[in-house]
C-alpha positions in Angstrom: 35.2 0.2 -38.1 31.9 -1.6 -37.9 29.0 -0.3 -36.0 29.5 -4.6 -34.6 33.2 -3.9 -33.8 32.6 -0.8 -31.7 32.8 -1.6 -28.1 30.4 -1.0 -25.3 32.5 1.3 -23.4 32.2 3.7 -26.7 28.2 3.4 -26.6 26.4 6.6 -25.2 25.3 6.4 -21.3 21.7 4.9 -21.4 19.3 8.4 -20.3 17.5 8.5 -17.1 14.1 8.0 -18.5 11.3 5.1 -18.5 10.4 4.5 -22.1 12.8 4.1 -24.8 11.3 3.4 -28.6 13.1 0.9 -30.6 14.7 3.8 -32.4 16.2 5.0 -29.7 17.6 1.4 -28.3 18.9 1.0 -31.7 21.0 4.4 -31.5 22.1 3.6 -27.6 23.1 0.2 -28.1 24.5 0.2 -31.8 21.8 -2.5 -33.1 20.0 -1.9 -36.6 16.5 -2.4 -35.5 15.4 -5.2 -37.2 18.0 -7.1 -35.5 16.4 -5.4 -32.3 13.2 -7.5 -33.3 14.9 -10.7 -33.9 16.4 -10.6 -30.6 13.4 -10.6 -29.0 12.2 -14.1 -30.6 15.4 -15.6 -29.7 16.3 -14.3 -26.3 12.9 -14.7 -23.8 15.0 -12.6 -21.1 14.2 -9.2 -24.1 10.7 -8.4 -23.9 9.5 -4.5 -24.5 6.1 -3.6 -23.5 3.7 -3.2 -26.7 1.4 -0.6 -27.3 -1.1 0.6 -29.6 0.1 -0.7 -33.1 2.1 -3.4 -31.7 5.0 -0.4 -31.1 7.4 -1.5 -28.7 8.7 0.4 -25.6 12.0 -0.5 -24.1 12.4 0.1 -20.4 15.9 0.4 -18.6 16.4 -3.3 -18.1 15.9 -4.1 -21.7 18.4 -1.3 -22.8 20.8 -3.3 -20.3 20.1 -6.3 -21.9 20.5 -5.2 -25.5 23.9 -4.3 -24.5 24.7 -7.6 -22.8 23.4 -9.8 -25.9 25.5 -7.2 -28.0 28.4 -7.2 -26.2 28.3 -11.7 -26.1 27.7 -11.8 -29.8 30.0 -9.4 -31.3 32.7 -8.8 -28.6 33.1 -12.4 -27.2 32.0 -13.7 -30.0 29.1 -16.1 -28.9 26.6 -17.8 -31.3 23.0 -17.1 -30.9 22.6 -20.3 -28.5 25.5 -20.0 -27.1 24.3 -16.5 -25.8 21.3 -18.1 -24.6 22.6 -20.2 -22.9 25.0 -17.9 -21.2 22.0 -15.6 -20.0 21.0 -18.6 -18.5 23.5 -19.6 -16.5 24.4 -16.1 -15.2 21.4 -14.4 -14.1 21.5 -10.5 -14.1 23.9 -9.0 -12.1 26.2 -11.3 -12.2 29.3 -12.6 -14.3 32.4 -10.2 -16.0 30.0 -9.3 -18.9 27.0 -7.1 -17.1 28.2 -5.2 -14.1 25.9 -3.6 -11.6 26.8 -0.7 -9.3 27.1 -1.8 -6.0 24.1 0.3 -4.1 21.7 -2.2 -6.6 22.8 -5.5 -5.5 20.2 -7.2 -4.7 19.0 -11.3 -4.3 18.8 -13.1 -7.7 15.0 -12.6 -9.0 14.2 -9.4 -7.3 14.0 -5.7 -8.7 16.2 -3.4 -7.4 15.2 -0.5 -5.1 15.4 2.8 -7.2 17.9 4.9 -5.4 16.8 7.1 -2.6 15.9 10.8 -3.1 17.8 13.4 -1.5 15.0 15.8 -1.3 11.3 16.4 -2.1 12.8 18.5 -5.1 14.6 15.6 -6.8 11.7 13.3 -6.6 9.7 15.9 -8.3 12.1 16.5 -11.1 12.4 12.9 -11.5 8.6 12.8 -12.1 8.7 15.4 -14.5 11.4 14.2 -16.7 9.6 11.0 -16.7 6.3 12.4 -17.5 7.8 14.7 -20.1 9.4 11.8 -21.8 6.0 9.8 -21.9 4.5 13.3 -23.5 7.2 12.7 -26.2 6.5 9.2 -26.9 2.5 10.1 -27.9 2.3 13.4 -29.5 -0.7 14.7 -30.2 
């Protein structure tokens, strides 16, 4: 089975961290890095943060968008132009090709609020995880 034929349901879960390097996104979405760079040119919705040396850092929304684009192109058979049009017609969080949990549904154009932390320790743990992932992105 070619990687492009692998359904989204088989892809690994997206870890809870803020930034992902292009190699991580490539593995999470089963798409080669050069394809991701090409899609950035073709889909205005895909805008990773660029840091020193033009290194790309994708956020959670970017990884979800890559998976959505992958589904449209590889699973549903859309062309690049057709997928671009489809993404314009169905805003994030609507349509059958992108399912968002009911607890994070918001008005179109607004970012979902993060889930409330149940305890102070949970907040500290989440911040610690985020800081550790950032430290791994910028080795000494």
